[in-house]
C-alpha positions in Angstrom: 0.0 0.0 0.0 1.8 3.2 -1.2 0.4 6.4 0.2 3.1 8.7 -1.0 3.5 7.4 -4.6 6.8 6.5 -6.1 9.3 8.6 -4.1 12.4 7.2 -5.8 11.3 8.4 -9.3 10.2 12.0 -9.0 8.3 13.7 -11.8 9.3 17.2 -12.7 7.2 19.7 -14.5 8.2 22.2 -17.2 8.8 25.0 -14.6 6.9 27.6 -12.6 3.7 28.8 -14.1 1.4 31.6 -13.2 -1.2 30.4 -10.7 -4.8 30.2 -11.9 -6.4 33.2 -10.3 -8.9 35.9 -10.9 -6.2 38.5 -11.6 -4.1 37.2 -14.6 -3.2 40.8 -15.5 -1.7 41.4 -12.1 0.2 38.1 -12.2 1.5 39.0 -15.7 2.6 42.4 -14.6 4.5 41.0 -11.6 6.3 38.4 -13.8 7.1 41.1 -16.3 8.6 43.3 -13.6 10.7 40.4 -12.3 12.0 39.5 -15.8 12.9 43.1 -16.3 14.7 43.5 -13.0 16.6 40.2 -13.1 16.7 38.9 -16.7 19.8 36.7 -16.3 20.3 33.3 -14.6 22.2 33.0 -11.4 25.9 32.6 -12.2 26.7 30.4 -9.2 27.4 27.2 -11.3 30.3 28.7 -13.2 31.8 30.2 -10.0 31.6 26.8 -8.2 33.3 25.1 -11.1 36.1 27.7 -11.2 36.6 27.4 -7.5 35.8 31.0 -7.1 34.5 30.7 -3.5 37.9 30.1 -2.1 39.5 33.2 -0.6 42.0 35.0 -2.7 42.7 34.8 -6.4 41.2 36.5 -9.4 38.4 34.0 -9.7 36.9 35.1 -6.4 36.7 38.7 -7.6 35.2 37.8 -10.9 32.5 35.7 -9.2 31.7 38.6 -6.9 31.4 41.0 -9.8 29.1 38.5 -11.6 26.9 38.2 -8.6 26.8 42.0 -8.2 25.8 42.3 -11.9 23.2 39.6 -11.3 21.7 41.6 -8.4 22.1 45.0 -10.0 18.4 45.4 -10.8 17.3 44.6 -7.2 20.0 47.0 -5.9 18.6 49.8 -8.1 15.1 49.1 -6.9 16.2 49.2 -3.3 18.0 52.5 -3.8 14.9 54.1 -5.4 12.8 52.7 -2.6 15.0 54.2 0.1 15.1 57.5 -1.8 11.3 57.6 -1.7 11.1 56.5 1.9 13.4 59.5 2.8 12.1 62.1 0.4 8.3 61.7 0.7 8.1 62.5 4.4 10.6 65.3 4.0 8.7 66.9 1.2 5.4 66.4 3.1 6.9 68.1 6.1 8.1 71.0 4.0 4.6 71.4 2.5 3.0 71.3 5.9 5.4 73.7 7.7 6.2 76.1 4.9 2.8 76.8 3.3 3.7 79.7 1.0 
C-alpha cells in the first residue's frame, strides 16, 4: 500500500507557471517586472566550477562581480525605494510647515 506514490522516481514539470487566479493581468505584470529587474540566470554554477568561492585569487573577484551584476536590478530598486522613503516625508513636512 503506497500512500506517497513512487518517491524514488520524482516527476518534474516544465517549470513555474502563473497560478490560476482571478487576476491574470496582475500576475503577468509582476512576472514582467521580475523578468525586467533580473533577466539573467544565477551565475553560481560557473563560480563553483572555477573554485571562485575560495579566498584569494582573481576567480573570487570575478565571481563577486558576476553576482553584483546579477543583483544590479534589485539594488537599483532598493536605492529608489530608500530614496522615496526618505524624500516623501521630508517633502510632506516642507509642504505642511512652509505653506507659502
